[in-house]
N, C-alpha and C positions, 0 to 999 in steps of 0.2 A: 328549233322546232321545224319539222318538214312543212313545205309550202302548203300542202293539202290540209294539214291540221290547222295551220294559221288561218287559212281561208274559212274553214269550218268555224273556228272560234270567232272570227270577225263577224261572220253571218249570224252566229248565235247571239253575240253581244247586241247586234242590231235587233234581232227578233225579241230578245228579252226586254230591251228598252221599249220596244213598241207594246209589249205585253205588260209593261209596268213592273217588271221584276228585275233584280240585279244578278248578273253573272259575276259574282265576286271572284277575287283571285283564287281563293281556296276552292270554290266551286269549279272554276275554270281548270285548275290544276288537277282536281280529281277526275274531271272529264278527260283531260289530256292523258292521264294514267290509263284510263279505260280505252281511249282511242289508240294508244300505243301497244295495247295488249293483243296478242293473237288468240288468246283464250279468255273465257270468263274468269273473274276474280272475286274472291270473298272480300268482305270489308277489311279484314286483317291484312290480306295481301295488298289491298289498295293502300292502306296506311303504311305498310313497309315500303312499297314502291314510291309512294309520295315522299317519304323521308329520304330515300336514296336519290331520287331525281331532283327534289327541290330543297334538299338540305334543311328541312324543317319538320318538326314532328306535328302530327295531326292525330288527336285521340280517336280511337275507333268509334266512340259515341258521336263525335263530330262527323266522321265519315258516314255513319248511318243517316244523320240529319241531312247532310249534303246529298246523299243518294236519294233520299225521299224527295228532296226538291227536284233533282234531275229527272226522276221518274215522273213526277207530277208535270214537269215541263216537256215530257216525251222525248228526252234526250238519251235516256238510259232505260234498259229493261232489267227486271229481276227474273232470273230463272228459278222458278218455284221448286223444281225437283232437286236443285243443288244448293239453293240459297246464295248463288253467285250473281254477279252483275256484268252486263255487257253494254257497250254503247250501241245506240240505235243504228242499224245499217243504213237507214234512210234519213240520217240526221241533217243532211244538207239539202235534201230534196225539197222542191217547191210543190210537189203534188200531194193530194190527200193520202194519208197513210192507211193501209189496210190492216186488218187484225193480224198480229204477228204469229208466225208459226216458226218454231226453232227446231232445226235439224241438228242434233247433238251427237257427235261421234264418241262412242264409248271406248275407242282406242286412244286417240290423240287429244280428245277434249275440245276439239274445234267446234264452233257453232256457226251455222249459217241461218240467217234470218230470211224468211220467205213470207211475203204477204199473202193472206188468204182473201180470195174474192168475196165480196159482200154476199152474193147469193149462197155461197157455201156456209159462211158464218151464220146467215139468217136461218138456213136449214138446220144446222147444228143447234142453234139456240131454240128454234121451234120444237125440235125433237126433245131437247132437255126440258123445256117448259111443259111439254105434254106429260112428263113424269111428275110434275109438281115441284121440281127442283129449280132453284134460282142460281144462275151463274154469278160468281164473284169476279172472275177474270175471263177474258175472251181470247187468251193466247193458248196455243198448243205447243207442247214440247215432245218431240218425237226422237227416240234414241235409235241408233243404228251405227253403221260403219261408213265413213266418208269415202269418196272416190279415191283420194290420195292414199288412204290406208289399205283399201282394197287392191290397189295397184302394187303396193309393197308386199303383198302376201305371196 
């Protein structure tokens, strides 16, 4: 396991212990699968990579339960437009997390997580509330072409 991922896992184990929740080996391994991925993964892709990497099977229903836990603990995000999952880009940061904004490349599938400043989120929320609509999620998913793909054109 790369040193950076080891460091993240150790920090997360301490944070989970302080929060009174367990980062079990299966939860840790699912998180490692996501941390090692360059692109978002579906639950089925996670199960396949888990099996290949850890030589043990993990039913897809278990993957979904684990992902629910990891999302609740703010370690993983679900991309609503694709139904795929990605580890939080700020997973090891000590600062307050901003509302996530995901820049999704339609060519290569890469995703960049960018935090939105609170005043921007507040303005969007106020505008939405003015219509009588209630937000269920405060993340934005924006599709386009990344810098790497634009340079290859």
